[in-house]
N, C-alpha and C positions, 0 to 999 in steps of 0.2 A: 020527348023521344029518349031514351038512354042513348049516350054517346061517348063514344071514345075516341081520341084526338092521338095520330099520329105523328111527331115532328120531326122533319129532316134540321136539324141543328145548323148544320155548313149550309143548304139548300135557302134557308131562311135568311142567315147571317148575308150571306153573300149578293142575295137578293133584293134584302129592305133596310139591312143594319149598317154594316160595313162604311165608315166615314160618315156615320152620323150619332146625334147627340142623344139617339133612343135605344144606346144596345142594352139598357138596364131592361129588358122588357119583362114584364110579369104574363108568363103564358096561361097563367087561367085567365086573368083579367082580358085578356085578347080573347079568348074562346069564349068565355060569356059574350064578350062583345059580339062577333062575329055570328055565331049561335044563340039567339038571347031565348030562342022558345024549345031549345033544349036542355037536356040533364045532363051537364059532363061528369061520368062515370070514374073515366080514366084519362090521363094526358101518360104518353110516352113521349120521350125526347130523346132522342139520338145523335150522337154527337163521338168523338174521339180526343183524346186528351193532346192538346199540340204543345210543341218543344219549343224552348229561347232557342231565338235567332238573336243574330249579330245585329239586326235592324230593328228586333223589337226581345229584348229579354224580358219583359216585362207579360208576356201574354202568357205563359203559363197559368201567373198570378193573379190577373185579371181574369180568365176563363175559371180557377177553382174558387174565385168569389161570387163569379154567379152560377156555378152549378150550388153551390153551397144556400145560396138564396132561391132558385128552382125548388129544391127539396124540400123548403119549409112550405111548400107546398102539400098538403097531402094526400092527393089524390093524382101527384104526377112521381113517376120513378125515370130515372135516366138509364140509359145503357150504350156503352162505350164499345167502339171501334176501333181500332189502328192507325197509326199511321206507317206508311212504306217508304223508305229513302233508299234509294239504289243509283248508278250513274249510269247514265246511256246518253249516247249517240246522237246526237241530233243534227238536221242542215242547215246550214247556214244561209240567212233568208238574200244574202249578197257576198255571194264567196267574191274576193280577189282573185283577180288573175294570176294562173300559177300558184293559189295559197289552198289550205285546206277547204273542202268543201263541211267539211260537221265540224262539230262542237262536243264537247265531253261535259256534260252537265249533270247534278246532282237534282233528281228528281223525287216531289214529296209525294204521295197519293194516299188520302184519304180511305179508309176500306172497311168494309163491315157494315157499314151505317143502313146502307138502301137496301141490304140484305137481311141485317136487323130488325130492319122495319117494316120489311116485305111478309118476314116468317112469325113477328108479333101479330101482325094483320090479320094473316091466313088465322096463325093457332087461336085468336080470341073470336074470329068469326066461327072456328069449329066448334070451340067450349058455347059460344051462343053469348059471349060476355057481354054484347052491346047489340040495339038494334039498328043502331046507325052509329058508323065509320067516318072518320075526316082525316083527310091525308093534308097537311100542310109541308107542301113539294111543290114544284114544278119540273122534277126526273122526270124524264119519258118512259126510264127504264122499269118504273112502277105501274107502265101500263095493265101486264100482265097479272098482279095478284090483285088491281085493283076489279079490272074483268073479272078473276077467280070468283071473290070474294061475292059477286055481286050475282054472278052466272050461279055457281054450286052453292052459296048461303043464302042465297037470296035477301042479304044485308044490302039496304042502300051506302055505296061510298061516296063520301063529296071531296072536292076539290078547295083549297084554298091555295091560291097562286100569290109567293110574295116577291116574286120577280114583277118587273112591270107588266100592264096588263099586252100588249105589243111582243112580248116574249112569252106570252102565255102556250105552255105545249097544247099541240091541237093532237099528240097522239095518244093522250091520255081520254076516260071516255066516263066521266063520272057522272054519278044521278044529277049531283047538281056544282056549282058552281061558286066562290066565294072569290074577292079579290083584295087583298090587304092594299089598303090605301094608307097615304100620308098621314092623314087626321088620327087613323087608329095606334098610330104607335105613339104619339104625346098622351096620351087618353090611357096606357094601358104600362106604365112604368111603374116598378117598386119603390118604396120610399127610399133615398138617401141611405140610411141608414139601418138594419134591422139585426134580428139576433138569433141565434139557432143553442140546439147544445153545447157548441162549440166555442160561443160568444159571439162580438157584435161582428157585423158582415157591412161592409163599406162599398157604398157607389165606385169603383174606379173612374180613376179622372178622367177627363175628358168624354165618358159614357153619358 
């Protein structure tokens, strides 16, 4: 079956990659491992550019290396959202007697990835770009586009959960379900050193 795969980059990162030595993840290899009977036609990867932080000034460079590695996959395209940072007042968990009950903090939110994923999922279904769609995410906000593709375009949509099985979203109603397991990640890594049209790509330290 001709299959398109839609990857929620941040959901995958925080679901199964953060803090592991397997962040140099080859998504094409993962798709073939999880869907061995399917013909992978297209992989769409949704993310946003991260910013440098005092606690992690090298984050943008690591992400750029990973995006370059992903873009060596012929069937993969990267779709970018953005981050929105703004000050907000939030309540203190344990305010002191007579003291302030709120604190003003800078809140950073990733915007656009879920909307972009939903849009491309629906557009590809409308264009009959695949026979099967697979969403790698545990985001319950994708319930409606997944339901619409199956109901209105009669294309089965599978969901791959990158979080622990105990945290699987029951709101999603896919045609089939798969779980990313710990043994899948070490089996699907890019080489430590790669090349593209710009030159060498090196796996970031600690990845």
